[in-house]
Backbone bond lengths (Angstrom), bond angles and torsions (degrees), N, CA, C in turn:
res aa  C-N    CA-C-N  psi(-1)  N-CA   C-N-CA  omega(-1)  CA-C   N-CA-C  phi
1 M - - - 1.474 - - 1.529 109.75 -
2 A 1.319 116.50 129.72 1.468 121.16 -177.06 1.523 110.94 -71.66
3 L 1.309 115.05 146.65 1.455 120.39 177.17 1.534 110.05 -72.28
4 P 1.319 117.91 151.87 1.474 120.25 -178.81 1.533 111.51 -67.34
5 Q 1.325 115.50 149.37 1.455 121.74 176.95 1.530 109.31 -89.96
6 L 1.311 116.31 123.24 1.459 120.38 -178.83 1.528 110.75 -79.92
7 K 1.322 116.07 139.12 1.458 120.92 177.72 1.523 109.88 -89.31
8 T 1.317 115.52 134.80 1.459 121.18 179.13 1.526 109.07 -111.12
9 P 1.328 118.53 126.58 1.472 120.22 -179.37 1.527 111.77 -67.25
10 T 1.302 116.39 153.60 1.467 121.42 175.57 1.521 109.54 -119.11
11 Y 1.326 114.94 153.27 1.461 121.76 -177.59 1.528 108.47 -134.91
12 E 1.311 115.76 170.57 1.466 120.95 176.56 1.519 109.68 -125.68
13 L 1.326 115.12 146.32 1.461 120.65 179.50 1.517 108.94 -142.29
14 K 1.318 116.28 135.18 1.471 121.29 177.47 1.519 108.67 -92.14
15 L 1.311 115.27 124.38 1.459 121.24 177.36 1.525 109.96 -101.50
16 K 1.314 115.65 160.30 1.460 120.14 -174.90 1.528 112.58 -66.95
17 T 1.332 117.35 -39.29 1.464 119.94 -170.78 1.528 113.88 -104.48
18 I 1.338 117.74 4.27 1.465 120.93 177.91 1.529 108.34 -122.02
19 Q 1.318 116.28 126.30 1.468 120.20 -173.80 1.522 112.61 -66.83
20 E 1.325 117.00 -48.58 1.460 120.26 -177.61 1.521 110.80 -80.90
21 P 1.351 118.21 139.47 1.470 120.33 176.32 1.531 110.79 -58.08
22 I 1.332 116.76 142.35 1.453 122.31 -179.97 1.525 109.56 -91.33
23 K 1.325 117.16 129.53 1.455 121.27 175.02 1.535 108.31 -86.14
24 Y 1.324 115.62 136.82 1.461 119.19 179.70 1.519 110.33 -148.17
25 R 1.313 115.27 164.63 1.460 122.25 176.40 1.525 108.48 -126.45
26 P 1.323 117.74 162.29 1.467 119.70 174.86 1.531 109.59 -64.71
27 F 1.335 117.55 153.77 1.465 116.76 173.98 1.523 109.79 -75.41
28 L 1.318 114.98 150.38 1.451 122.65 -176.76 1.527 109.57 -99.81
29 V 1.327 116.63 178.42 1.464 120.70 -178.14 1.526 110.92 -57.64
30 K 1.339 116.38 -39.64 1.471 118.83 -178.31 1.532 111.16 -62.69
31 E 1.342 117.29 -35.08 1.462 120.04 178.53 1.524 111.35 -80.34
32 E 1.308 116.67 -34.94 1.466 119.65 176.38 1.529 110.20 -61.90
33 K 1.318 115.96 -35.07 1.467 120.52 178.05 1.529 110.63 -63.15
34 I 1.334 116.38 -39.56 1.472 120.72 178.20 1.527 110.17 -60.06
35 L 1.345 115.62 -43.52 1.462 120.44 -179.27 1.521 111.54 -68.32
36 M 1.311 117.24 -40.05 1.458 121.31 -179.90 1.515 111.08 -63.70
37 I 1.325 116.85 -43.91 1.465 121.23 179.60 1.527 110.24 -62.29
38 A 1.338 115.60 -43.65 1.472 119.80 179.73 1.525 110.99 -65.15
39 S 1.347 116.65 -41.32 1.467 120.84 -179.25 1.520 111.50 -64.82
40 E 1.337 116.74 -35.81 1.459 120.42 -178.97 1.521 112.43 -66.52
41 T 1.324 116.85 -25.48 1.465 119.46 178.62 1.529 111.49 -73.26
42 G 1.357 115.87 -24.53 1.459 119.75 -178.39 1.514 113.00 73.43
43 D 1.320 117.12 4.54 1.461 121.95 -178.35 1.525 109.38 -90.24
44 E 1.329 116.77 118.24 1.469 121.09 -176.33 1.524 111.73 -59.61
45 K 1.334 116.65 -37.55 1.465 119.77 -179.48 1.523 110.49 -64.02
46 N 1.337 117.18 -40.87 1.468 120.78 178.36 1.525 111.01 -63.18
47 I 1.336 116.07 -40.75 1.469 120.31 179.99 1.528 110.54 -65.25
48 I 1.319 116.40 -43.28 1.463 120.81 179.39 1.525 110.69 -62.55
49 N 1.340 116.56 -43.52 1.464 120.02 178.74 1.531 111.09 -63.21
50 A 1.338 116.12 -38.61 1.466 120.28 178.87 1.525 110.71 -64.57
51 I 1.327 116.65 -42.83 1.465 120.64 178.59 1.530 110.45 -60.99
52 G 1.327 115.72 -43.71 1.462 119.38 178.50 1.519 112.23 -61.64
53 E 1.332 116.17 -41.74 1.470 120.99 179.51 1.529 110.76 -64.61
54 I 1.333 116.50 -41.83 1.463 120.93 -179.02 1.528 111.10 -67.07
55 V 1.325 116.81 -43.32 1.465 120.47 179.78 1.521 110.88 -61.05
56 T 1.327 117.14 -42.35 1.462 120.51 178.75 1.528 110.92 -61.08
57 A 1.350 116.50 -45.62 1.465 120.77 -179.65 1.524 111.70 -64.46
58 C 1.339 116.12 -41.90 1.474 120.24 -174.01 1.517 113.66 -80.75
59 T 1.335 116.99 -9.00 1.467 120.25 174.18 1.526 110.26 -108.44
60 F 1.348 115.28 18.07 1.466 121.55 175.85 1.524 111.64 59.15
61 G 1.337 115.59 36.50 1.460 121.85 177.69 1.513 114.68 81.31
62 K 1.322 117.71 1.24 1.462 121.65 -176.69 1.531 112.14 -71.30
63 V 1.335 116.66 -39.25 1.464 120.97 -175.14 1.522 110.05 -115.25
64 K 1.319 116.14 130.60 1.464 121.63 175.43 1.525 108.01 -121.05
65 S 1.336 115.52 150.92 1.462 119.94 -172.88 1.523 113.08 -60.00
66 G 1.331 117.32 -25.64 1.456 119.21 -179.26 1.509 114.33 -91.04
67 S 1.341 116.96 3.41 1.464 118.94 -172.91 1.521 114.84 -107.11
68 I 1.341 118.50 -16.42 1.466 119.45 -179.70 1.529 109.91 -130.05
69 P 1.325 117.34 158.22 1.464 120.56 -179.36 1.522 112.44 -59.52
70 I 1.313 115.42 152.24 1.458 122.85 -178.39 1.520 111.75 -53.70
71 F 1.333 118.63 -41.27 1.467 119.92 -175.15 1.524 111.43 -69.71
72 D 1.335 118.31 -35.62 1.461 120.74 177.19 1.529 110.40 -68.54
73 L 1.327 116.53 -39.69 1.461 120.21 -179.92 1.526 110.79 -65.73
74 E 1.327 116.83 -41.62 1.464 120.61 179.03 1.529 110.94 -64.09
75 Y 1.319 116.45 -43.28 1.466 121.22 -179.91 1.528 110.47 -63.77
76 L 1.317 116.30 -41.29 1.461 121.31 179.16 1.526 110.51 -65.10
77 F 1.334 117.29 -46.09 1.464 120.03 -179.44 1.528 110.79 -62.93
78 L 1.310 116.95 -39.68 1.462 120.43 179.98 1.528 110.59 -59.51
79 N 1.333 116.85 -40.36 1.465 120.57 179.26 1.524 111.67 -72.82
80 I 1.320 117.03 -36.37 1.471 120.36 174.90 1.521 109.56 -60.69
81 R 1.320 115.92 -44.81 1.468 121.52 179.56 1.534 110.81 -63.04
82 G 1.335 115.83 -40.34 1.460 120.30 -179.55 1.525 112.28 -62.39
83 K 1.330 116.11 -41.36 1.466 119.48 179.86 1.526 111.29 -71.23
84 A 1.333 116.23 -23.26 1.466 120.15 -177.09 1.523 112.46 -83.65
85 I 1.324 116.61 -43.33 1.476 118.83 -171.82 1.524 113.18 -120.66
86 G 1.327 117.45 3.10 1.456 119.93 177.44 1.514 112.41 119.13
87 E 1.325 115.87 148.21 1.461 121.88 -176.05 1.532 113.01 -74.93
88 K 1.316 116.77 -13.44 1.463 120.56 178.60 1.530 109.46 -102.16
89 I 1.306 116.90 132.49 1.459 120.34 176.05 1.528 109.12 -126.38
90 K 1.326 115.22 147.62 1.455 120.62 177.69 1.527 109.45 -108.06
91 V 1.323 115.24 131.22 1.459 120.75 179.66 1.520 109.48 -129.93
92 N 1.314 115.96 151.45 1.460 121.48 175.73 1.520 108.98 -97.10
93 V 1.329 116.04 126.44 1.459 122.06 -176.04 1.525 109.76 -118.95
94 K 1.328 115.43 134.78 1.467 120.05 179.08 1.533 110.18 -81.27
95 C 1.327 116.64 130.88 1.468 121.22 179.37 1.527 109.79 -71.01
96 P 1.329 117.63 124.43 1.469 119.92 -176.19 1.526 114.00 -72.40
97 D 1.343 117.86 -17.36 1.468 117.94 -176.95 1.531 112.53 -74.39
98 D 1.356 116.94 -28.64 1.474 117.48 177.00 1.535 112.04 -122.90
99 M 1.350 116.11 -6.66 1.462 123.39 176.26 1.533 113.74 56.68
100 K 1.330 116.49 29.75 1.472 117.92 176.31 1.532 112.70 -146.28
101 T 1.322 118.46 -33.12 1.462 120.74 -177.85 1.523 110.13 -73.63
102 M 1.350 115.72 128.92 1.457 121.16 178.85 1.530 109.59 -100.52
103 V 1.326 116.09 136.04 1.455 121.84 -179.99 1.527 108.85 -125.02
104 E 1.324 116.71 130.94 1.462 120.43 176.79 1.521 109.63 -83.33
105 T 1.318 115.97 133.00 1.456 120.39 177.91 1.516 109.73 -137.05
106 E 1.323 116.39 154.13 1.466 121.67 -177.69 1.519 109.83 -106.01
107 I 1.325 115.66 137.41 1.461 121.49 -178.22 1.520 109.43 -126.83
108 D 1.306 115.96 139.59 1.454 122.02 173.36 1.534 107.47 -86.86
109 I 1.335 116.48 120.00 1.460 120.18 -177.28 1.527 111.37 -56.76
110 G 1.324 117.25 -32.34 1.458 120.19 179.22 1.515 113.76 -63.30
111 D 1.338 116.62 -18.65 1.466 120.84 179.87 1.531 112.48 -86.87
112 I 1.326 116.86 -11.90 1.467 120.73 -177.76 1.526 108.56 -85.98
113 K 1.313 116.05 121.06 1.461 121.34 -176.81 1.525 110.62 -124.78
114 L 1.321 114.29 167.35 1.460 119.23 171.77 1.521 108.36 -78.89
115 N 1.308 115.47 124.73 1.458 120.52 177.90 1.528 109.04 -87.07
116 E 1.323 116.36 123.20 1.460 121.25 -179.35 1.526 109.64 -111.44
117 T 1.309 116.14 118.81 1.461 121.35 179.20 1.527 109.78 -69.49
118 E 1.317 115.36 134.17 1.465 120.31 -179.81 1.523 110.35 -60.08
119 N 1.313 115.38 137.82 1.466 123.91 178.47 1.528 113.20 69.95
120 H 1.347 117.58 12.85 1.464 118.55 175.34 1.525 109.83 -64.07
121 T 1.318 116.22 140.05 1.458 121.59 178.20 1.519 109.61 -148.45
122 N 1.320 115.95 151.98 1.468 119.61 175.75 1.525 111.54 -96.34
123 V 1.336 116.15 9.14 1.466 121.74 174.88 1.523 108.40 -105.60
124 V 1.327 115.94 117.75 1.463 121.21 -176.19 1.527 109.57 -110.67
125 E 1.318 114.97 123.15 1.466 120.06 179.99 1.524 109.83 -84.47
126 I 1.319 115.75 114.48 1.461 121.36 -179.42 1.532 110.17 -88.27
127 T 1.327 116.00 -48.11 1.468 122.93 173.30 1.532 106.62 -138.89
128 D 1.312 116.19 -178.48 1.463 119.67 177.51 1.530 111.41 -62.03
129 E 1.321 115.94 -25.55 1.461 120.80 -176.27 1.524 113.60 -102.77
130 I 1.333 117.44 -26.84 1.472 121.05 -171.48 1.525 111.41 -113.06
131 K 1.337 115.68 129.56 1.465 121.83 177.25 1.522 109.50 -132.91
132 L 1.325 115.90 145.75 1.459 121.98 175.39 1.514 109.98 -105.16
133 V 1.313 117.14 138.37 1.463 122.37 169.91 1.527 105.87 -107.98
134 L 1.335 116.55 118.79 1.453 121.27 -173.65 1.527 112.16 -106.91
135 K 1.338 115.64 147.92 1.466 122.50 174.08 1.523 108.27 -92.58
136 Y 1.342 116.06 156.37 1.455 119.92 176.53 1.529 110.19 -83.30
137 P 1.337 117.39 142.08 1.473 119.96 178.72 1.519 111.56 -68.29
138 T 1.321 115.74 146.65 1.459 121.99 177.30 1.528 109.63 -95.87
139 M 1.326 115.74 170.50 1.455 120.09 179.50 1.525 111.20 -64.04
140 N 1.327 117.49 -35.11 1.462 120.34 178.09 1.525 110.81 -58.30
141 M 1.327 115.99 -40.15 1.451 119.82 -178.83 1.530 111.31 -74.56
142 V 1.332 117.07 -41.51 1.459 121.48 -179.06 1.519 111.31 -62.33
143 S 1.337 116.60 -31.54 1.462 119.93 -179.10 1.523 112.19 -66.59
144 K 1.316 116.90 -19.34 1.459 120.92 -177.09 1.521 113.25 -103.04
145 L 1.342 116.44 -15.48 1.454 119.89 -172.96 1.520 112.16 -132.89
146 N 1.315 116.29 154.34 1.459 122.90 173.33 1.523 107.83 -102.77
147 L 1.337 115.81 103.82 1.458 119.30 -174.42 1.524 112.89 -72.77
148 N 1.342 117.48 -8.36 1.460 120.21 176.94 1.524 111.84 -87.89
149 D 1.314 116.60 -7.13 1.457 121.98 -179.80 1.526 108.60 -97.80
150 P 1.347 118.20 116.51 1.470 120.32 -178.91 1.523 113.17 -54.07
151 K 1.345 117.44 -34.75 1.471 119.53 -179.49 1.527 110.36 -65.42
152 E 1.337 116.23 -36.48 1.454 119.93 178.28 1.531 111.37 -69.99
153 L 1.329 115.39 -32.60 1.462 119.05 179.28 1.529 111.46 -62.43
154 F 1.335 116.43 -31.76 1.463 119.57 177.73 1.532 110.17 -60.23
155 K 1.333 116.15 -31.35 1.466 120.07 -179.23 1.521 112.02 -78.60
156 V 1.333 115.71 -38.31 1.460 118.95 -171.36 1.527 113.73 -87.15
157 I 1.318 118.42 -33.16 1.462 120.64 -173.72 1.534 112.86 -58.49
158 P 1.337 119.55 -44.44 1.475 117.63 178.16 1.524 112.99 -56.73
159 K 1.332 117.55 -32.56 1.464 121.28 179.38 1.538 111.55 -74.36
160 M 1.332 115.67 -18.54 1.454 120.50 -175.71 1.535 113.11 -91.42
161 I 1.314 117.50 -6.90 1.464 119.69 -178.44 1.527 109.83 -74.64
162 E 1.308 115.64 117.70 1.466 121.25 178.32 1.522 110.48 -88.89
163 S 1.326 116.48 -42.67 1.461 121.10 178.29 1.522 109.45 -160.39
164 V 1.318 114.88 164.47 1.469 121.65 179.18 1.529 107.89 -128.21
165 Y 1.333 115.09 129.61 1.466 120.71 175.04 1.520 108.47 -97.08
166 E 1.316 115.40 125.80 1.469 121.18 173.64 1.523 106.84 -122.68
167 G 1.335 114.64 93.19 1.458 118.79 -172.45 1.522 109.27 66.05
168 E 1.312 116.70 -123.24 1.466 122.09 178.99 1.525 111.83 -88.55
169 K 1.313 116.70 -9.25 1.472 120.73 -176.12 1.528 110.73 -87.43
170 I 1.343 116.52 136.62 1.460 122.45 176.84 1.526 108.60 -109.97
171 I 1.327 116.99 122.95 1.464 122.00 -179.33 1.530 108.46 -107.82
172 E 1.325 116.38 117.78 1.465 121.24 -178.80 1.523 112.73 -122.35
173 D 1.317 116.42 -15.02 1.463 120.82 -177.28 1.529 108.95 -105.97
174 F 1.337 115.68 101.35 1.466 120.23 179.33 1.530 108.32 -153.37
175 S 1.326 115.31 156.35 1.467 120.20 -178.51 1.524 110.13 -84.48
176 E 1.326 115.60 166.03 1.469 119.81 177.67 1.520 110.17 -65.39
177 K 1.334 117.08 -34.51 1.474 120.11 178.40 1.522 110.70 -66.00
178 E 1.324 116.30 -40.02 1.467 119.71 177.95 1.528 110.32 -63.84
179 A 1.331 116.01 -39.97 1.465 120.00 177.73 1.522 110.61 -65.61
180 D 1.328 116.19 -41.01 1.467 121.04 179.39 1.525 110.50 -64.28
181 D 1.315 117.10 -43.60 1.469 121.36 179.20 1.528 110.23 -63.86
182 F 1.327 116.94 -36.95 1.464 120.74 179.76 1.523 110.46 -64.78
183 I 1.327 117.21 -47.35 1.465 120.84 -179.96 1.522 110.58 -63.68
184 S 1.323 117.03 -37.95 1.464 120.93 179.54 1.524 112.51 -65.70
185 S 1.336 116.19 -21.44 1.470 120.27 -178.57 1.528 112.99 -87.03
186 L 1.353 118.11 -4.55 1.465 121.04 179.39 1.522 110.56 -70.67
187 N 1.332 116.12 149.39 1.458 118.42 171.62 1.529 108.81 -85.29
188 S 1.322 117.29 175.06 1.466 121.37 -173.58 1.520 112.29 -60.42
189 Q 1.330 117.96 -42.40 1.454 120.97 -178.91 1.520 111.41 -66.28
190 Q 1.314 116.60 -40.21 1.459 120.51 178.89 1.529 110.64 -64.69
191 F 1.328 115.88 -39.42 1.471 119.26 179.32 1.526 110.74 -67.22
192 L 1.329 117.26 -35.14 1.466 120.61 176.57 1.521 111.25 -62.45
193 E 1.322 116.95 -36.22 1.464 120.70 177.54 1.524 110.70 -64.18
194 V 1.334 116.18 -37.51 1.463 120.36 177.08 1.527 110.01 -67.86
195 Q 1.329 116.55 -40.84 1.465 121.11 179.24 1.529 112.04 -58.58
196 K 1.328 116.24 -34.89 1.468 120.53 -178.65 1.526 111.25 -58.41
197 F 1.335 116.11 -31.11 1.458 120.18 178.39 1.523 110.40 -57.53
198 F 1.333 116.77 -44.86 1.463 121.29 -179.13 1.527 111.49 -74.12
199 E 1.321 116.26 -36.97 1.465 120.26 -177.43 1.528 112.51 -69.48
200 T 1.331 116.96 -29.13 1.470 120.45 -174.08 1.523 113.75 -107.37
201 M 1.338 117.91 -1.84 1.469 118.15 -177.89 1.532 109.91 -66.18
202 P 1.336 118.19 155.97 1.465 121.42 -175.97 1.528 112.59 -53.44
203 K 1.320 116.12 146.93 1.458 121.03 177.22 1.526 109.51 -151.83
204 L 1.328 115.61 153.29 1.456 119.73 174.08 1.515 108.68 -65.37
205 K 1.320 116.22 127.34 1.466 119.09 -179.74 1.519 109.68 -150.86
206 H 1.332 115.01 138.05 1.464 119.95 178.82 1.528 108.18 -149.64
207 M 1.318 116.03 136.45 1.469 121.18 -179.90 1.529 109.19 -97.43
208 V 1.324 115.61 128.23 1.465 119.80 177.07 1.530 109.22 -118.25
209 K 1.319 115.11 147.15 1.461 120.81 176.29 1.522 107.96 -104.48
210 I 1.338 116.39 125.08 1.464 120.81 -179.03 1.531 109.87 -129.37
211 K 1.319 114.75 162.04 1.455 120.67 177.85 1.524 108.95 -128.40
212 N 1.323 115.36 124.76 1.459 120.54 178.98 1.530 108.72 -71.04
213 P 1.333 118.63 117.45 1.469 120.37 -178.13 1.527 113.70 -67.84
214 K 1.328 116.04 -17.97 1.465 119.78 -178.77 1.530 112.35 -88.55
215 T 1.321 115.69 -36.36 1.472 119.48 -175.67 1.524 113.07 -109.85
216 E 1.337 117.21 -11.17 1.467 123.57 -177.36 1.532 112.63 67.56
217 V 1.320 117.51 11.96 1.465 121.74 -179.49 1.531 109.35 -82.00
218 E 1.347 116.25 130.92 1.458 121.37 175.90 1.524 110.05 -95.95
219 S 1.322 115.94 140.02 1.469 120.50 -177.76 1.518 110.61 -140.86
220 D 1.319 115.19 148.90 1.460 121.75 169.59 1.524 107.13 -98.29
221 V 1.320 116.34 121.41 1.465 120.86 -175.04 1.536 109.54 -118.87
222 P 1.337 117.69 124.62 1.463 119.78 177.21 1.530 110.43 -82.26
223 L 1.326 116.23 133.96 1.458 121.95 173.45 1.516 107.36 -107.38
224 E 1.324 117.00 126.82 1.456 120.75 -176.75 1.521 110.85 -129.06
225 G 1.325 115.68 141.56 1.451 120.39 177.20 1.511 113.18 80.84
226 L 1.320 115.90 154.16 1.458 121.49 -175.64 1.519 112.66 -58.75
227 Q 1.345 117.63 -36.03 1.458 121.09 -176.64 1.520 111.60 -61.89
228 S 1.318 118.78 -23.06 1.464 122.18 -179.62 1.525 112.93 -72.47
229 F 1.341 116.07 -16.78 1.455 119.57 -174.24 1.529 113.01 -110.13
230 F 1.343 115.54 18.95 1.466 121.43 175.67 1.520 109.17 -94.81
């Protein structure tokens, strides 16, 4: 006699860059095992690949790690995790007053939102005539590069150019070498304007209030990025 088939609930979530709500389910033991194995290796690339694999499975193949921006994928995974193991998560936070004492605090996943910097735009004005339209990096790309390192940005920015406006003309057909040569021709101020796109793009962020048990000092500590909520 066959064992009964368990029903798994489904939910919907609105992402920033996808118009239609995404249907998803909690991850199951088989997917949790994938994450545990990856986490035990301590290798960030393995963890990122595991998250991408889990998100694809839990969205019924709708979302793949290379198809949506890193911040949408992180937000989606956080909600998948919440439905699987509970809406409350415990994280260890370092006290900023002594930079060594760790304090455990509990966070409601429903309170964690994407932080959007005011006036953020993916259109970067290079000159009065020339503007860049940039794409958001995916998790596949982030796993290979450090976007906080200016040298790494030189590698990734050419891949992020979606189109170039030159006056009324829109240029969309260009090679990666042409894009690389274009970025290399920017002056320092122009490159800083491009950097702002990465610095201000949406990110998971949540403020927690903690109290150092050793010093009695209370602090507000910002948690940013998916790794902060593990």
